[in-house]
C-alpha positions as CSV (number, residue, x, y, z in Angstrom):
1,M,8.6,9.2,10.0
2,T,9.7,8.6,6.4
3,T,12.9,10.3,5.1
4,T,14.0,11.7,1.8
5,A,17.5,12.6,2.9
6,H,19.3,10.8,0.1
7,L,21.2,12.3,-2.8
8,D,19.9,10.0,-5.4
9,F,16.2,10.4,-4.6
10,Q,15.1,11.5,-8.1
11,S,17.1,8.7,-9.7
12,Y,15.4,6.1,-7.5
13,L,12.0,7.6,-8.2
14,A,12.6,7.4,-11.9
15,T,13.5,3.8,-11.4
16,A,10.3,3.2,-9.5
17,H,8.3,4.6,-12.4
18,A,10.2,2.4,-14.9
19,L,9.5,-0.7,-12.7
20,A,5.8,0.1,-12.6
21,E,5.7,0.3,-16.4
22,R,7.6,-3.0,-16.7
23,A,5.2,-4.7,-14.3
24,S,2.2,-3.3,-16.1
25,E,3.3,-5.0,-19.4
26,V,3.3,-8.3,-17.6
27,I,0.1,-7.9,-15.6
28,L,-2.4,-6.4,-18.0
29,P,-2.6,-9.3,-20.5
30,H,-3.8,-11.5,-17.6
31,F,-6.5,-9.1,-16.2
32,R,-10.1,-10.2,-17.0
33,A,-8.6,-13.1,-19.0
34,E,-8.7,-16.9,-18.3
35,L,-6.1,-17.4,-15.6
36,A,-5.1,-20.3,-13.4
37,V,-5.2,-19.4,-9.7
38,D,-3.1,-21.2,-7.1
39,H,-3.7,-21.3,-3.3
40,K,-0.5,-20.5,-1.3
41,G,-1.9,-22.5,1.7
42,G,-3.3,-21.7,5.1
43,S,-6.8,-21.7,6.5
44,Q,-7.9,-18.7,4.4
45,F,-7.8,-18.6,0.6
46,D,-4.5,-16.9,-0.4
47,P,-4.4,-16.7,-4.2
48,V,-1.5,-16.2,-6.5
49,T,-1.3,-16.2,-10.3
50,A,1.1,-16.1,-13.1
51,A,0.6,-12.3,-13.2
52,D,1.8,-11.9,-9.6
53,R,4.9,-14.1,-10.2
54,G,5.7,-12.7,-13.6
55,A,5.5,-9.1,-12.5
56,E,7.7,-9.6,-9.5
57,S,10.2,-11.6,-11.6
58,A,10.3,-8.7,-14.1
59,I,10.9,-6.2,-11.4
60,R,13.6,-8.3,-9.8
61,Q,15.4,-8.8,-13.1
62,A,15.4,-5.0,-13.7
63,L,16.7,-4.2,-10.3
64,A,19.5,-6.8,-10.7
65,E,20.6,-5.0,-13.8
66,I,20.3,-1.4,-12.4
67,Y,21.1,-1.8,-8.7
68,P,22.7,-5.2,-8.1
69,E,23.9,-4.2,-4.6
70,H,20.4,-3.2,-3.4
71,G,18.2,-5.5,-1.3
72,I,14.8,-6.8,-2.3
73,V,11.8,-7.8,-0.2
74,G,9.0,-9.3,-2.3
75,E,5.8,-11.1,-1.7
76,E,6.2,-13.9,-4.1
77,F,9.9,-14.8,-4.0
78,G,11.1,-13.7,-0.6
79,N,14.1,-11.6,0.4
80,E,17.5,-10.9,-1.1
81,R,20.0,-8.8,0.8
82,A,17.2,-7.6,3.0
83,G,19.7,-6.0,5.4
84,A,21.2,-3.7,2.7
85,D,21.1,0.0,3.3
86,L,18.9,0.5,0.3
87,C,16.1,-2.1,-0.1
88,W,13.3,-2.3,-2.5
89,I,9.9,-3.5,-1.3
90,I,7.7,-5.2,-3.9
91,D,4.1,-6.4,-3.9
92,P,3.4,-7.1,-7.6
93,I,-0.4,-7.3,-7.2
94,D,-1.7,-6.0,-3.9
95,G,-5.3,-7.1,-4.1
96,T,-5.0,-10.5,-6.0
97,R,-8.5,-11.4,-4.9
98,A,-9.9,-8.4,-6.6
99,F,-7.7,-9.1,-9.6
100,I,-9.1,-12.6,-10.1
101,M,-12.6,-11.2,-9.8
102,G,-12.0,-8.7,-12.5
103,Q,-12.3,-5.7,-10.1
104,P,-9.9,-2.9,-10.7
105,L,-9.2,-2.4,-6.9
106,W,-5.7,-3.7,-7.0
107,G,-2.3,-2.2,-7.6
108,T,1.5,-2.8,-7.9
109,L,3.3,-1.5,-4.8
110,I,6.9,-0.4,-5.1
111,G,8.8,1.0,-2.2
112,L,12.4,1.8,-1.3
113,T,13.8,2.0,2.2
114,A,17.1,3.6,3.3
115,G,18.5,2.3,6.5
116,G,15.2,0.7,7.2
117,A,13.2,3.9,6.9
118,P,10.7,4.4,3.9
119,L,12.4,6.6,1.3
120,L,9.8,6.5,-1.4
121,G,6.6,4.7,-2.3
122,M,4.4,4.1,-5.4
123,M,1.1,2.5,-6.2
124,N,0.4,1.8,-9.9
125,Q,-3.0,0.8,-11.2
126,P,-2.3,0.1,-14.9
127,Y,-5.9,-0.8,-15.9
128,T,-7.4,2.5,-14.8
129,G,-4.1,4.3,-15.7
130,E,-3.8,5.8,-12.3
131,R,-0.5,6.2,-10.4
132,F,0.2,7.5,-6.9
133,W,3.6,8.2,-5.5
134,S,5.6,10.2,-2.9
135,G,8.0,13.0,-3.9
136,E,10.5,14.4,-1.5
137,T,8.0,16.5,0.4
138,E,4.6,15.9,-1.3
139,S,2.6,13.1,-2.8
140,F,1.3,13.0,-6.3
141,F,-1.4,11.5,-8.5
142,A,-1.3,11.0,-12.3
143,R,-3.8,9.7,-14.9
144,G,-3.3,10.3,-18.6
145,D,-2.2,13.9,-19.1
146,E,-3.3,14.9,-15.6
147,M,-0.7,15.1,-12.8
148,R,-1.3,16.9,-9.5
149,T,-0.3,17.1,-5.9
150,I,-2.6,15.3,-3.5
151,R,-3.5,16.1,0.1
152,T,-5.5,14.4,2.8
153,R,-8.6,16.3,4.0
154,A,-9.4,17.8,7.4
155,C,-11.9,15.7,9.3
156,T,-11.8,15.8,13.1
157,R,-15.2,14.2,13.9
158,F,-16.2,10.6,13.5
159,E,-19.7,11.8,12.5
160,D,-18.1,13.2,9.2
161,A,-15.6,10.3,8.6
162,I,-15.5,7.6,6.0
163,L,-13.8,4.4,7.1
164,A,-12.4,1.8,4.7
165,C,-11.2,-1.7,5.2
166,T,-10.4,-4.5,2.8
167,A,-12.4,-7.2,4.6
168,P,-13.4,-8.1,8.2
169,D,-12.2,-11.7,7.6
170,Y,-8.7,-10.9,8.8
171,F,-9.7,-9.7,12.3
172,D,-9.7,-12.1,15.3
173,D,-12.6,-11.8,17.7
174,G,-11.0,-9.1,19.8
175,E,-9.9,-7.1,16.8
176,L,-13.3,-7.3,15.2
177,S,-15.0,-6.0,18.3
178,R,-12.7,-3.0,18.4
179,F,-13.1,-2.4,14.7
180,E,-16.9,-2.6,15.0
181,S,-16.8,0.1,17.8
182,L,-14.9,2.4,15.4
183,A,-17.2,1.5,12.5
184,K,-20.3,2.4,14.6
185,A,-18.9,5.8,15.3
186,V,-18.2,6.9,11.7
187,R,-20.6,8.2,9.0
188,L,-19.8,5.5,6.5
189,R,-17.8,2.3,6.3
190,R,-17.0,0.3,3.2
191,F,-15.2,-3.0,2.6
192,G,-12.9,-3.8,-0.3
193,G,-10.0,-1.8,-1.8
194,D,-6.7,-3.2,-0.5
195,C,-3.9,-0.7,-1.3
196,Y,-6.4,1.6,-3.2
197,N,-7.9,2.6,0.1
198,Y,-4.7,4.1,1.4
199,C,-4.2,6.1,-1.8
200,L,-7.7,7.4,-1.7
201,L,-7.0,8.5,1.9
202,A,-3.9,10.4,0.6
203,M,-6.1,12.0,-2.0
204,G,-8.7,13.2,0.5
205,Q,-11.5,10.8,-0.5
206,V,-11.3,8.6,2.6
207,D,-10.6,9.5,6.2
208,L,-9.7,6.3,8.0
209,V,-8.3,2.9,7.0
210,A,-8.2,0.2,9.7
211,E,-6.9,-3.3,9.0
212,S,-5.1,-6.3,10.5
213,G,-2.8,-9.0,9.3
214,L,-0.7,-6.9,6.9
215,K,2.8,-7.9,5.9
216,P,5.6,-5.3,5.5
217,F,5.2,-5.3,1.7
218,D,1.5,-4.5,2.1
219,I,2.2,-1.2,3.9
220,L,5.8,0.0,3.5
221,P,5.4,1.5,0.0
222,L,2.2,3.3,1.1
223,I,3.6,4.9,4.2
224,P,5.5,7.8,2.5
225,I,2.5,8.4,0.1
226,I,0.2,8.9,3.2
227,E,2.6,10.9,5.3
228,R,3.7,13.3,2.6
229,A,0.1,13.9,1.7
230,G,-0.5,15.0,5.3
231,G,-1.8,11.8,6.8
232,V,-0.7,9.6,9.7
233,V,-0.2,5.8,9.7
234,T,0.7,3.7,12.7
235,T,-0.2,0.4,14.3
236,W,-3.4,0.2,16.4
237,E,-1.2,0.9,19.5
238,G,0.3,4.0,17.9
239,G,3.6,2.2,17.0
240,D,5.8,1.9,13.9
241,P,3.8,0.5,11.0
242,R,6.7,-0.8,9.0
243,D,6.4,-4.4,10.1
244,G,2.7,-4.5,9.2
245,G,0.2,-6.2,11.5
246,R,-2.7,-4.1,12.7
247,I,-2.6,-0.8,10.8
248,L,-4.5,2.5,11.2
249,A,-4.2,5.3,8.7
250,A,-5.9,8.6,9.0
251,G,-6.0,11.8,6.9
252,D,-6.4,14.1,9.9
253,P,-4.0,13.7,12.9
254,A,-6.8,14.6,15.4
255,L,-9.0,11.9,13.9
256,H,-6.2,9.4,14.1
257,A,-5.7,10.1,17.8
258,A,-9.3,9.6,18.5
259,A,-9.5,6.4,16.5
260,L,-6.4,5.1,18.4
261,K,-8.3,5.4,21.7
262,I,-10.9,3.0,20.4
263,L,-8.6,0.5,18.6
264,S,-6.0,0.3,21.3
265,A,-8.5,-0.3,24.1
């Protein structure tokens, strides 16, 4: 479970908001504009752009000025002091494939761990002006002048459930078979969305998210948002999701337990 037992929580949360703004200033000029795209390597297309690198650099520079003793784990530039008690988790653009297509289903992920446990998390979508984050006991959504608490919705039956997944491409054959078994049981499944799916789950719009191949920076900032909205997030085996891998998130604990029976088979 995530923790908020830290005296400086509100200061760290204010820093996360400031980091999101700083990243937005770097990213937005590149969105739906001519942009060079590099491939990081590997068998699957793994894109990175100047927007990804520039945003993470801006966040790292800000953290070096504010909290030079804190650790950083970032997607684009690796780890610094990753064993520090307080460590920031950064994914400057989660959903780079959507970003380069001009789709607004991406976001900047900013998280903070304390002693390895998620302390706070934030997802910022600057193009739509939406922001999701975890408070000490609740999760929140803001857009323009609107700010409100968000909660997952009750949904105990697969027949009523909406399942989201970024893409089936990341499943191996065994994982895909299990995912298909789950997908056949639900009312509706949709692909695409990356980090956005988990925030929609926290908001009560989606009931299940099942994915594979996630890195720690893909999921750590989202864990406190989901949990403090009333949801559950684990691996497919019911284990700790902090290291990524195969992830299952659910808005309803009973639905999560039922989905685990299928995915862990």
